[in-house]
N, C-alpha and C positions, 0 to 999 in steps of 0.2 A: 505494498500500500503507499501510494508515495505521501511523503509529508509535504506539509504546507510551509514556509516560515513566513510569519508577517513581520512586517519594518513598522515598529514600533518608537513612534522620534516623539518626545517631549515638545510640546504643546505644536505638536507639527498640524500642516493640511493634508487632507484626504480625499479625494477622488473614491466611491464606491460603485459597486452595479451590485443591486440586488435581483433574484428572477424568479419568477413564480415556479413551482411544480409543475413539468412538463411544459412550462410557457404558456398557462393556460391565462386568458386573456381576464384575469379577474378584477382588474383594475380599468377596463372598461364603463365598468357601473360608477358612476361619481360619488356614490354613498361608502363605495371602496377605499376609493381617495382621500372623503371625507376624514375617514376614520384612520386611512393612513397620516393625512397631517395633524390628528389630533392625538396618533403616537408618538410622534415624532415633538410636538410639543410639549405632552407627558414626560416622557425623557428626558427631554432638554432641563426640564424644573428641578428633574433627579440630579441627570449626570449633565455640570455645563458644558457646552460646546456649541460655536457660531455655526448655523448653517448659511452656508455662503452662496451655493445654487440646489435646484434642483427639478428634476422633472418625475413624474410619474407618467410612463408609460403601460398599455392595456397588460402587458406581459414582464414588464422589467419595469426597476425605477433608479435615477442614479443620484447621487448627493453627493455634493462639496463641503465636507464641514473641517473648519476648523477648532486644535483642541487649545483650551488656555494652560499658560506655563504653566507645569506642575502636571499634568496631563497627558498620559500616553497609551491608556487601555480605550482604542477603538472600539475594539472587538465586542466590549461588553455593551457599549450604546448601540452597536450598529443587531447585537441578539438583543438585546432589551425592546427594541422597534421593533425587530420581528414578532417577540414573543407577544407584545401588546397589540397590533396589529392582527395577529393571529385570535388572539383570543378575544377580539372586540368585533371583528367579522363573525367565527364562530357565533358568539352571544348572540347577535345582530339578526342572524338570519339563521336562527337556528340550527347548525349543522355542526354539532363537533366531532366529527371524522375530519372536517375539511381543512387539507391539508394545502398552505397557501403559498409558501416559500420554498426553493432548492435547499438544499441542507446548508452551503456554503456561501458566500459573499465573496466579491473580488474586490480586492482594493488595490489601489496604486497611490505610495505616497508623493505629493507636489515638491518638486525640487527646487523652483525657481518660479517667478515672476510670469516669465515665457508659458512654465508648464503650467501655471494657474490660470494665466490665459485662454491656456489651449483647451483645456478641459472646463474653461467655464464655459468656452463657445461649443464645446461638441456638445456637451450639455444640453443647451436651448437649441442648439441646431438639430437632436436626434429628431423631436417629432417630426420636420421635413424630410430629413432623412429616411426616415421610414414609409413616407408617405402620407401621412395623417394629414397633415396641413400644405400648403405651399409658401408660408413665412413663418417666424417662428413666434409673432406677436399675436396668432393667433389659437396657439395651445395654450388652455383654460391651464391644465394642472402643473407649472411650472412656474421659476420663479422670475421668469422673463416679463411678466406681469407684476406690473407696480412698486414700488420701491425697489427693488433689487436691481430694476434696469436704468444702467447710465450709460452705454455705449452700443453700436451698432454690435451685429452679430452678421459677421458677414462667411462664415465661410462657406465652402460648395459641398457635394458629395468628392469633387473631384481631389480638393484640398484634404476633405478626411480621407482618404484612400491613400493618399501623398503620404499622410502623418503614419499610418499603418504602416505605409512601407522604409517609415524611417526609426521604425521601431516602437512610436506611441501607439498604445493598447488600451482599450475602452471597456473591456469584458465584456462584450454580447456577442 
């Protein structure tokens, strides 16, 4: 069995991808999206972090999270978000056996400002990449809407593919 090694950095910034079990499009239901955001808010109240960017797609979610100085355990934060969301969905929809998530999550440690910008843009471009909308501002379940949006997001599918060829990976 392959062992996964996580990169825990005190006060670091991290990009995460969480995928639904069997890529089932659970989050096409807006009430599931609302439960996810409530879960993030709840976990954030117990384990401090900054939510720098997010996007909720039908079968996967990307988060960009910065931890405060002295904190490095992002695994617990992601585990708690997944646990809270699973319990909430099961309770609200009376489906106690529903499996929401794949067992693991994918993470990337942000190395510098350019890496941060690349992942920030990638998160917001993701609904366009997957063909759900024509422009980033049309996707409701994204931090591009409202207070988070402070610059143009201009990547194209060709630019994303070029980044993949250069070694950038996004956990999809």
